[in-house]
C-alpha positions in Angstrom: 129.0 106.5 112.6 127.0 106.7 109.4 127.0 109.9 107.5 123.8 112.0 107.4 122.5 115.5 106.7 119.2 117.2 107.0 118.4 120.6 105.4 114.9 122.0 105.8 112.5 124.2 107.7 111.3 124.0 111.2 108.3 125.3 113.1 108.3 124.7 116.9 105.9 125.7 119.6 106.2 125.3 123.3 104.4 126.5 126.4 107.0 129.1 127.4 106.8 132.9 127.0 107.9 134.5 123.8 111.6 133.9 123.1 111.7 130.8 125.4 114.0 131.0 128.4 115.7 127.7 127.4 117.4 129.7 124.6 119.0 131.8 127.4 119.9 128.8 129.7 117.0 129.7 132.1 114.2 127.5 133.6 110.9 127.1 131.6 108.4 130.0 132.1 105.9 127.7 133.9 108.2 125.1 135.4 107.6 122.4 132.8 108.2 122.1 129.1 105.7 120.9 126.5 106.4 121.2 122.8 105.4 120.2 119.3 107.8 120.5 116.4 107.3 119.9 112.7 110.1 119.6 110.1 109.9 120.1 106.3 112.9 118.3 104.9 114.1 119.9 101.6 117.2 117.9 101.2 118.6 115.0 103.3 120.3 111.7 103.4 121.4 109.0 105.8 124.0 106.5 104.7 122.8 106.6 101.0 119.1 106.8 101.8 117.6 109.9 100.3 115.2 111.9 102.5 114.4 114.8 100.2 110.8 116.0 100.4 109.8 114.1 103.5 108.4 115.5 106.7 108.7 114.6 110.3 107.4 115.8 113.7 107.7 115.3 117.4 105.7 115.8 120.6 107.7 116.3 123.8 106.9 116.7 127.5 109.1 117.2 130.5 108.0 117.7 134.1 110.8 120.3 134.6 113.5 121.8 132.5 114.7 119.6 129.6 118.2 119.1 131.1 116.6 117.6 134.2 115.3 114.7 132.2 112.4 112.3 132.9 110.6 113.4 129.8 108.5 111.6 127.3 108.5 111.9 123.5 106.7 110.6 120.5 108.0 110.9 116.9 105.9 111.0 113.8 107.3 110.2 110.4 105.8 111.0 107.1 103.6 108.1 106.0 105.0 108.5 102.5 108.4 107.3 103.7 109.5 103.8 102.7 110.9 101.3 105.2 114.5 102.5 104.7 113.6 106.2 105.0 111.5 105.5 108.1 114.4 103.7 109.7 116.8 106.5 108.7 114.7 109.3 110.2 114.0 107.4 113.4 117.7 106.9 113.8 118.5 110.5 113.3 115.7 111.8 115.5 116.6 109.5 118.4 120.2 110.7 118.4 121.7 107.8 116.5 124.9 108.3 114.3 125.4 111.6 116.1 128.2 112.9 118.3 127.2 113.3 122.0 125.0 116.4 122.5 125.6 117.6 118.9 121.9 118.0 118.0 118.6 118.7 119.7 117.4 115.3 118.6 120.2 113.7 120.6 119.5 115.8 123.6 115.7 115.4 123.5 116.0 111.7 123.2 118.6 111.4 126.0 116.4 113.4 128.3 113.3 111.4 127.4 113.4 107.9 129.0 109.7 107.5 128.3 109.8 107.0 124.5 106.5 106.1 122.9 106.1 104.1 119.7 106.9 106.1 116.6 103.9 106.9 114.4 103.7 107.0 110.7 101.0 109.4 109.6 100.2 112.2 107.1 102.0 115.4 107.9 101.1 118.7 106.3 103.0 122.0 106.9 103.5 125.4 105.4 106.5 127.3 106.9 107.6 130.9 105.9 110.6 131.7 108.0 111.0 135.3 106.9 107.4 136.1 107.4 107.3 134.3 110.8 104.2 132.4 109.7 103.4 128.8 109.5 101.2 125.9 110.2 101.4 122.2 110.6 99.1 119.2 111.2 99.8 115.6 111.9 96.7 113.6 111.2 95.1 112.5 114.5 98.0 113.8 116.6 98.4 117.6 116.7 97.8 120.9 115.0 100.1 123.9 115.3 100.1 127.5 113.9 102.6 130.3 114.1 102.5 134.0 113.5 104.6 137.1 114.2 104.8 138.4 117.8 102.4 141.4 118.0 103.7 144.7 119.2 102.3 145.3 122.7 101.1 148.8 121.8 100.3 148.8 118.1 99.6 145.2 117.4 101.9 145.3 114.4 104.3 142.5 113.8 107.3 142.7 116.2 110.4 141.1 114.8 113.2 139.5 116.8 115.6 136.7 115.9 118.0 134.7 118.0 121.5 133.7 116.8 123.1 130.8 118.6 126.7 130.4 117.4 127.2 127.4 119.6 123.6 126.0 119.5 122.6 122.4 118.8 119.4 123.2 116.9 119.8 126.2 114.6 122.2 128.9 113.7 119.6 131.7 113.6 115.8 131.5 114.2 113.0 134.0 113.9 110.9 134.3 117.0 107.1 134.1 116.8 103.8 133.5 118.5 102.3 130.0 118.3 99.4 127.9 119.3 99.1 124.1 119.4 96.8 121.4 120.6 97.1 117.6 120.7 94.2 115.6 119.2 95.6 112.1 119.8 98.8 110.2 120.1 100.4 109.0 123.3 101.1 112.4 124.8 98.5 114.9 125.6 99.7 118.5 126.1 98.0 121.5 127.7 96.7 123.7 124.9 99.3 126.2 124.0 97.7 129.5 123.2 99.8 132.4 121.9 103.0 131.1 123.5 106.6 130.8 122.2 107.2 129.7 118.6 110.2 129.8 116.4 110.9 129.4 112.7 114.2 128.2 111.4 116.2 127.0 108.4 118.0 123.9 109.6 121.2 122.3 108.4 122.2 119.5 110.7 124.6 116.6 110.5 126.0 114.0 112.9 128.5 116.5 114.1 126.0 119.3 114.8 124.7 122.5 113.2 126.3 123.6 109.9 126.8 127.3 110.3 125.7 129.8 107.7 128.6 131.2 105.7 
């Protein structure tokens, strides 16, 4: 297994209610799972290939809960990546060089037998984990925005975070409110409007999540 590490920021939006029942090992809010995710890689490598400063994204769709499988996925890799970087990111994000079930990329790929061709496109994103704000756009594929969950009475930002000491995606994530729409690509999602979003600082390797000290 080749050595790799990814450190960076994540903005994810799915069609579930705030908090996402998947985080609590419960069925999706509406029976199915549809999600877009964008990653801003601050530091990374794969077998000597440097990945610093690149971005990546994914569009995912499952007819039921993720663990029930039969999903479809399409990865998008920063068009700025060279051939070696593209191959490295595609390997990592399809579960290669990773212990079984150690990362969300391994699980998402294993549960998505319908894997569409990886795209190479411009990816823009701006993610502020502490403020629970962010946006991302993949040219010709999707747009996503995230903001704090509004308090039901006052409308002021309502803060909640989830800590997963045994999780496969993040150690701790800030919960938010997100909206996304697909504009192209192989997978068309129902428009998510003020549904679950989360913001996280990621540190992943082939053995899983590196926990905060």
